[in-house]
C-alpha positions as CSV (number, residue, x, y, z in Angstrom):
1,X,68.5,-41.2,98.0
2,X,67.7,-39.9,101.0
3,X,64.1,-38.7,102.1
4,X,64.9,-34.7,101.9
5,X,66.2,-35.0,98.6
6,X,63.2,-37.2,97.1
7,X,60.6,-34.4,98.7
8,X,62.5,-31.8,97.0
9,X,62.4,-33.5,93.6
10,X,58.6,-34.0,94.1
11,X,58.0,-30.4,94.7
12,X,59.8,-29.4,91.8
13,X,57.9,-32.1,89.5
14,X,54.4,-30.7,91.2
15,X,55.4,-27.1,90.4
16,X,56.3,-27.8,87.0
17,X,53.0,-29.5,86.6
18,X,51.2,-26.6,87.9
19,X,53.2,-24.1,85.2
20,X,52.8,-26.1,82.2
21,X,49.3,-28.0,82.4
22,X,46.0,-26.2,81.9
23,X,43.7,-26.5,85.0
24,X,40.7,-28.6,84.4
25,X,38.3,-26.1,85.9
26,X,38.5,-22.8,88.0
27,X,38.3,-23.2,91.6
28,X,35.8,-20.9,93.7
29,X,36.7,-19.2,97.2
30,X,34.6,-21.2,99.4
31,X,34.9,-18.6,102.3
32,X,32.2,-16.4,100.9
33,X,30.0,-14.6,103.3
34,X,26.6,-15.5,101.7
35,X,24.9,-13.1,104.2
36,X,26.8,-10.1,103.0
37,X,27.6,-10.8,99.4
38,X,24.2,-11.0,97.7
39,X,22.9,-9.3,94.9
40,X,21.2,-6.0,95.1
41,X,19.7,-3.1,93.3
42,X,21.3,0.4,93.2
43,X,18.8,3.3,92.9
44,X,20.0,6.2,91.0
45,X,16.8,8.1,91.1
46,X,13.3,7.7,91.2
47,X,13.2,6.0,87.6
48,X,16.5,4.8,87.1
49,X,18.5,2.0,88.8
50,X,20.5,-1.2,88.3
51,X,21.5,-4.6,89.5
52,X,24.4,-5.9,90.7
53,X,25.3,-9.5,90.5
54,X,27.8,-11.3,93.4
55,X,30.6,-12.8,91.6
56,X,32.7,-15.2,93.9
57,X,36.3,-14.8,94.3
58,X,38.4,-17.8,92.9
59,X,41.6,-19.0,91.1
60,X,41.6,-19.5,87.4
61,X,44.1,-19.7,84.3
62,X,43.9,-16.5,82.8
63,X,44.5,-16.1,79.0
64,X,43.9,-18.6,76.3
65,X,45.8,-21.6,75.1
66,X,48.0,-21.4,72.0
67,X,45.8,-23.6,70.3
68,X,42.6,-21.4,70.8
69,X,41.0,-20.4,67.5
70,X,41.4,-16.8,66.8
71,X,43.9,-16.3,69.4
72,X,46.2,-13.5,69.3
73,X,49.8,-13.2,70.9
74,X,48.6,-10.7,73.4
75,X,46.3,-13.5,75.2
76,X,49.4,-15.2,76.7
77,X,51.3,-16.8,78.2
78,X,48.7,-18.5,80.3
79,X,49.1,-17.6,84.0
80,X,47.2,-18.4,87.5
81,X,45.4,-15.7,89.3
82,X,43.1,-15.0,91.8
83,X,40.5,-12.5,92.1
84,X,38.7,-11.6,95.4
85,X,34.8,-11.7,95.8
86,X,32.9,-8.4,94.1
87,X,29.7,-7.3,92.5
88,X,29.4,-6.6,88.9
89,X,26.4,-5.0,87.1
90,X,24.3,-7.3,85.5
91,X,23.7,-5.3,82.4
92,X,26.2,-3.0,80.3
93,X,25.7,0.8,81.5
94,X,22.8,2.1,79.5
95,X,22.2,5.9,78.2
96,X,19.2,5.7,80.9
97,X,22.2,5.9,83.6
98,X,24.8,7.6,81.6
99,X,22.5,10.6,80.7
100,X,22.0,11.2,84.4
101,X,25.6,11.8,84.9
102,X,26.2,14.2,82.4
103,X,23.4,15.7,80.4
104,X,20.6,16.3,83.1
105,X,23.3,17.2,86.1
106,X,22.1,20.6,87.4
107,X,25.1,22.5,86.0
108,X,24.8,21.0,82.7
109,X,27.7,19.8,80.7
110,X,30.8,22.3,80.7
111,X,32.0,24.1,77.5
112,X,34.6,22.4,75.5
113,X,38.3,23.8,76.4
114,X,40.3,25.8,74.4
115,X,43.7,24.6,72.8
116,X,45.0,27.4,74.7
117,X,43.5,26.7,78.1
118,X,45.6,25.2,80.6
119,X,43.9,22.0,82.2
120,X,43.0,22.5,86.0
121,X,45.1,20.5,88.6
122,X,43.9,17.1,89.5
123,X,41.7,17.4,92.2
124,X,38.9,15.5,94.0
125,X,36.2,17.4,92.0
126,X,33.8,15.0,89.8
127,X,34.1,16.3,86.0
128,X,31.8,15.4,83.2
129,X,31.9,15.4,79.7
130,X,31.5,18.3,77.5
131,X,29.3,18.6,74.6
132,X,29.8,15.7,71.8
133,X,30.9,16.5,68.6
134,X,28.2,14.6,67.0
135,X,25.3,12.3,68.1
136,X,26.7,10.6,70.8
137,X,24.3,7.5,69.9
138,X,25.2,7.2,66.3
139,X,21.7,6.9,65.6
140,X,21.4,3.3,67.0
141,X,18.9,4.2,69.6
142,X,18.9,5.5,73.3
143,X,16.4,4.4,75.8
144,X,17.7,0.6,77.0
145,X,20.6,0.9,74.7
146,X,24.2,0.8,75.7
147,X,26.3,3.6,76.3
148,X,28.8,3.7,73.2
149,X,31.9,5.5,72.0
150,X,32.9,7.0,75.5
151,X,36.6,7.2,76.6
152,X,38.1,5.0,79.3
153,X,38.9,8.6,80.8
154,X,34.9,9.1,81.0
155,X,33.9,5.7,82.2
156,X,36.3,6.2,84.8
157,X,34.7,9.8,85.6
158,X,31.3,7.9,85.5
159,X,32.5,5.6,88.2
160,X,33.8,8.4,90.5
161,X,30.4,10.0,90.1
162,X,28.5,7.3,91.0
163,X,30.6,6.4,94.0
164,X,30.0,9.9,95.1
165,X,26.2,9.7,94.6
166,X,25.5,6.3,96.0
167,X,28.4,6.1,98.8
168,X,29.2,3.0,97.4
169,X,32.8,2.7,95.8
170,X,32.2,1.5,92.0
171,X,34.7,1.4,89.4
172,X,35.8,-0.4,86.1
173,X,36.6,-4.2,86.4
174,X,40.1,-5.1,86.2
175,X,41.3,-7.7,83.3
176,X,41.4,-10.5,85.7
177,X,37.8,-9.9,87.3
178,X,36.3,-9.3,83.9
179,X,37.7,-12.3,82.4
180,X,36.8,-14.2,85.3
181,X,33.3,-12.8,85.3
182,X,32.9,-13.8,81.8
183,X,33.9,-17.5,82.2
184,X,31.6,-17.8,85.4
185,X,33.4,-20.7,86.6
186,X,34.1,-22.7,83.4
187,X,37.7,-23.4,82.1
188,X,36.4,-23.1,78.4
189,X,34.2,-20.7,76.5
190,X,31.0,-22.8,75.8
191,X,30.0,-21.0,72.4
192,X,28.3,-23.6,70.7
193,X,25.0,-21.5,71.0
194,X,26.3,-18.0,70.3
195,X,23.4,-16.6,68.8
196,X,21.5,-17.5,72.1
197,X,24.4,-15.5,74.3
198,X,25.7,-12.7,72.0
199,X,25.0,-9.9,69.7
200,X,27.8,-10.2,66.9
201,X,28.3,-9.8,63.1
202,X,26.2,-12.6,62.3
203,X,22.9,-11.6,63.9
204,X,23.3,-7.9,65.1
205,X,22.0,-6.2,61.6
206,X,25.1,-3.9,62.1
207,X,23.7,-2.2,65.3
208,X,24.1,-2.6,69.0
209,X,20.8,-3.8,71.0
210,X,19.2,-3.0,74.1
211,X,20.8,-4.5,77.2
212,X,19.7,-8.0,78.4
213,X,18.1,-9.2,75.6
214,X,20.0,-12.4,75.3
215,X,20.6,-15.2,77.8
216,X,22.9,-14.4,80.8
217,X,26.0,-16.3,81.6
218,X,26.0,-19.2,84.5
219,X,26.5,-16.2,87.3
220,X,23.7,-14.0,85.6
221,X,25.5,-11.5,83.6
222,X,24.0,-10.4,80.3
223,X,26.2,-9.4,77.0
224,X,29.5,-10.3,78.2
225,X,30.0,-11.5,75.0
226,X,29.2,-9.3,72.2
227,X,26.9,-6.4,72.0
228,X,29.7,-3.8,73.1
229,X,33.2,-4.4,74.0
230,X,33.8,-3.4,77.5
231,X,36.5,-1.1,79.2
232,X,38.7,-2.5,81.9
233,X,40.5,-0.5,84.3
234,X,43.9,-1.7,83.0
235,X,46.4,0.1,80.9
236,X,47.1,-2.3,77.9
237,X,50.4,-3.9,77.8
238,X,51.0,-6.9,74.8
239,X,53.5,-8.8,77.0
240,X,51.4,-8.2,80.6
241,X,51.1,-11.7,81.2
242,X,54.3,-12.7,80.8
243,X,55.5,-10.4,83.4
244,X,53.4,-12.5,85.9
245,X,55.0,-14.9,87.8
246,X,55.4,-18.6,86.5
247,X,56.3,-20.5,89.9
248,X,53.1,-18.9,92.1
249,X,49.6,-17.7,91.7
250,X,49.0,-13.8,91.3
251,X,46.9,-12.2,93.5
252,X,44.6,-9.8,91.8
253,X,47.0,-8.6,88.8
254,X,46.5,-5.1,87.4
255,X,48.2,-2.7,85.4
256,X,47.3,0.9,86.4
257,X,46.3,3.4,84.1
258,X,48.6,6.2,83.2
259,X,48.4,10.0,82.4
260,X,48.2,9.1,78.7
261,X,45.2,8.7,76.7
262,X,46.3,5.4,75.1
263,X,46.2,2.5,75.4
264,X,43.5,1.0,77.4
265,X,41.9,-2.4,77.3
266,X,38.4,-3.5,76.3
267,X,37.2,-6.9,76.5
268,X,34.4,-9.2,75.1
269,X,34.0,-8.6,71.3
270,X,30.9,-6.5,70.0
271,X,28.1,-6.3,67.5
272,X,30.2,-5.9,64.6
273,X,32.9,-8.7,65.5
274,X,32.8,-12.2,64.0
275,X,32.8,-15.3,66.1
276,X,36.7,-15.3,66.4
277,X,36.4,-12.5,68.3
278,X,33.6,-13.4,70.7
279,X,35.7,-14.8,73.5
280,X,36.5,-14.3,77.1
281,X,40.2,-14.0,76.6
282,X,39.9,-11.5,73.6
283,X,41.9,-8.2,74.4
284,X,42.0,-5.1,72.3
285,X,43.4,-1.6,72.9
286,X,42.5,1.7,72.4
287,X,44.6,4.4,69.9
288,X,44.3,7.4,68.0
289,X,42.5,5.8,65.3
290,X,39.4,5.9,68.0
291,X,39.1,9.3,67.6
292,X,40.4,10.1,64.1
293,X,37.3,11.9,62.9
294,X,37.2,14.4,65.7
295,X,38.3,17.7,64.2
296,X,38.3,19.3,67.5
297,X,41.5,20.6,68.7
298,X,42.1,19.4,71.4
299,X,40.3,16.2,70.6
300,X,38.0,15.2,73.1
301,X,38.9,13.2,76.1
302,X,35.4,12.2,76.3
303,X,33.8,10.9,73.3
304,X,35.3,8.7,70.4
305,X,34.0,9.4,66.8
306,X,35.3,6.0,65.4
307,X,34.9,3.3,68.5
308,X,30.9,3.1,68.3
309,X,31.3,-0.7,69.5
310,X,32.9,0.1,72.9
311,X,30.9,0.5,76.2
312,X,31.4,-0.5,79.8
313,X,30.0,-1.8,82.9
314,X,30.8,-1.2,86.7
315,X,32.0,-3.5,89.8
316,X,32.3,-2.7,93.1
317,X,34.6,-4.9,95.6
318,X,33.2,-7.0,98.4
319,X,36.8,-6.0,100.1
320,X,39.3,-4.0,97.9
321,X,42.6,-5.0,97.2
322,X,45.2,-2.4,98.2
323,X,46.7,-2.0,94.9
324,X,43.0,-0.6,93.4
325,X,42.3,1.9,96.3
326,X,42.0,5.3,95.1
327,X,42.5,4.5,91.5
328,X,41.5,7.2,89.0
329,X,41.9,8.7,85.6
330,X,44.9,11.2,85.5
331,X,44.0,12.1,81.7
332,X,43.3,16.0,80.9
333,X,42.8,17.3,77.3
334,X,46.5,18.0,76.8
335,X,47.5,14.4,77.5
336,X,49.1,12.5,74.7
């Protein structure tokens, strides 16, 4: 057998091994500018600020293996992906910050639209939530507590407002970024001491808790597991991972949101979930049942009457990937 044939066969074997064998550990990108990629505090006003944690770029095996306890089919097949460096909020967004966006804005919250109204054309103007149908906190608590029951559209518009206010580009994390940040450099979830890092069904007392009260992960992020499930930027597609290439690494994979209200992705499990759902690879998706008790017509595109376990946190790219530039919500109150 000549050398060229041998080399070709060797390449095929290596490629096949990369496809079928799990990676022992994710690899971090060593080319990180340690000077510019440092943590920082973002000030919203004289009383409110939040911390952003630097997350290194790197490559890892996204999704869960077939034998992972509690696994669903939508968590695979596993694929190799690369994410670029970014910053992620140390904590889930709390009411302290969100209220500045909607309740305490100088012009106040806008009135609810009538079903006969026509939505305005899509513009660059920042929009804000109409008044909620009921208590948006569900009586759980407000100061220091995570925002709950806000829609994907609302979370995206908050990011646009925050970007305009600060002059920095904030957005929701992609699924790939969220899972990478949750794993914090580990190939597998270490949930041996789950009570120390997460609020979940066993220890939550049927309520969300103030942010940052549990131990952070290795990269300094609190409540990635449990407390509230967190919106990702992506629109949900059950078999999305299978659409990513088997034979090469995907750079910053992302399934863009559409003009439809549903389905979009939440990650991480919540205060009312059992331990099998408190995992980095768990994928859940929104649907109409999350607003089934909303009697308004049209139903709110801002608040969810039946998803008091959903919140979010923000990220900021160190260098934004082309496919993520300018992504914004296309939803209006006449969207399906």
